[in-house]
Every structure is written in C-alpha cells, then in structure tokens.
C-alpha positions as CSV (number, residue, x, y, z in Angstrom):
1,M,2.8,-4.5,30.9
2,E,5.9,-4.8,28.6
3,I,6.7,-6.8,25.7
4,K,10.1,-7.2,24.3
5,W,11.8,-8.6,21.2
6,H,14.1,-8.1,18.5
7,D,14.2,-8.0,14.8
8,I,16.6,-6.8,11.8
9,D,16.3,-3.0,11.0
10,P,15.4,-3.0,7.3
11,N,17.5,0.4,6.4
12,S,20.6,-0.9,8.2
13,D,20.4,-4.4,8.5
14,E,21.4,-4.2,12.1
15,R,19.8,-5.9,14.8
16,R,17.0,-3.8,16.8
17,Y,15.7,-4.4,20.2
18,L,12.0,-3.3,20.5
19,R,9.9,-2.9,23.3
20,A,6.2,-2.1,23.9
21,V,4.8,-1.0,27.1
22,R,1.1,-0.2,28.2
23,F,0.9,2.0,31.1
24,A,-2.4,3.9,32.2
25,G,-4.2,2.4,29.1
26,E,-1.6,3.9,26.4
27,W,1.0,2.1,24.4
28,T,4.4,3.4,23.9
29,F,7.1,1.9,21.5
30,S,10.7,2.0,22.0
31,Y,14.1,0.8,20.1
32,K,17.5,0.4,20.6
33,Y,20.4,-0.9,18.5
34,Q,22.8,-2.1,21.7
35,R,21.8,-4.6,24.2
36,R,22.6,-2.2,26.9
37,G,22.0,0.9,25.3
38,E,19.3,3.6,26.1
39,W,15.7,3.2,24.7
40,G,14.7,5.7,22.2
41,K,11.0,6.6,21.4
42,W,9.1,5.2,18.4
43,F,6.5,7.4,17.4
44,N,4.7,5.5,14.6
45,P,4.6,1.9,15.1
46,N,3.9,-0.2,11.9
47,R,1.7,-3.1,11.3
48,D,4.3,-5.8,12.0
49,M,5.0,-4.3,15.4
50,W,1.3,-4.4,16.3
51,E,0.9,-7.8,15.0
52,H,3.8,-8.9,17.3
53,V,1.9,-7.3,20.1
54,V,-1.3,-8.7,19.5
55,D,0.4,-12.3,19.2
56,S,2.2,-12.1,22.4
57,L,-0.7,-10.9,24.2
58,E,-2.9,-13.8,23.0
59,R,-0.1,-16.1,24.3
60,R,0.1,-14.5,27.4
61,Y,-3.6,-14.6,28.0
62,W,-3.6,-18.3,27.6
63,R,-0.8,-18.8,30.0
64,R,-2.3,-16.6,32.7
65,E,0.4,-14.2,32.7
66,G,-1.6,-10.9,33.8
67,V,-3.3,-10.3,30.2
68,Q,-6.8,-9.4,30.2
69,M,-9.3,-9.7,27.3
70,A,-9.5,-6.0,27.5
71,D,-5.8,-5.7,26.7
72,I,-6.2,-7.9,23.8
73,K,-9.1,-6.1,22.3
74,Q,-7.5,-2.9,22.7
75,A,-4.6,-3.9,20.7
76,K,-6.6,-5.6,18.1
77,E,-8.3,-2.1,17.6
78,L,-5.3,-0.4,17.2
79,L,-4.0,-2.7,14.9
80,A,-7.0,-2.3,12.9
81,K,-6.6,1.4,12.8
82,V,-3.0,0.9,11.5
83,I,-4.5,-1.5,8.7
84,R,-6.9,1.1,7.6
85,E,-4.6,3.8,7.4
86,E,-2.2,1.6,5.2
87,K,-5.3,1.1,2.9
88,K,-6.1,4.7,2.8
89,R,-2.4,5.6,1.8
90,E,-2.2,2.8,-0.7
91,T,-5.7,3.9,-2.4
92,K,-4.1,7.6,-2.4
93,D,-0.8,6.4,-4.0
94,D,-2.9,4.5,-6.6
95,A,-5.4,7.2,-7.4
96,G,-1.9,9.5,-7.9
97,V,-0.6,7.3,-10.4
98,Q,-1.9,7.8,-13.9
99,Q,-2.0,4.4,-15.8
100,T,-0.9,4.7,-19.2
101,P,-3.3,2.6,-21.6
102,E,-2.0,-0.5,-23.4
103,P,-1.4,-0.2,-27.2
104,E,-4.2,-1.6,-29.3
105,M,-3.2,-4.2,-32.0
C-alpha cells in the first residue's frame, strides 16, 4: 500500500513530495524535492505525517480501495505512540527550564 502527498518543507520553503509505504506490516516514509527525483528515506516521521496517513487510510477504507480496518488500527497506534513521545519531550523540556518567580508587589 502506498500513500503519496506533497507539502512545503518548513526549513527551506520548497515543495516536498512525501510517500508512506506499508509493506510486510512495516511503514516506511520517503521524500524528494523534485517531481522526478529519487526517493530519500525518512527515518522519523512526525505527527503531521502520521495524521495524514490515518486520514488517507480512513477515506480509502470507505471507498473500498484495499484498506482493511487492521491497517487503520495499526496506523492509529503508531500515531498515538508519536503523540506520547512528543508529550514526553515537552515535559522534559518544561522540567529543564527553571521558572523565575514573579516579583511581589
């Protein structure tokens, strides 16, 4: 199963082509900057990418395009994992920053 889309790279403001492929129960993500260029492997897909994959799978499921409920469930579980990891990082960042008390009047 393959899902393709494009977005704007936040670092370079260039159009970026993205691809998520599920093969043998494993998801891999790829990207490229030129339409006919070679795909480069993306190692850490972010939350937006997983949300796009889940949304695409849900739409394809209802159109009966070869998507099973197990595929959607797996993608949602991986999205939940990414969200948990984001929250852990945020709490670590918040714990590392010392807050200065406000001056009393």
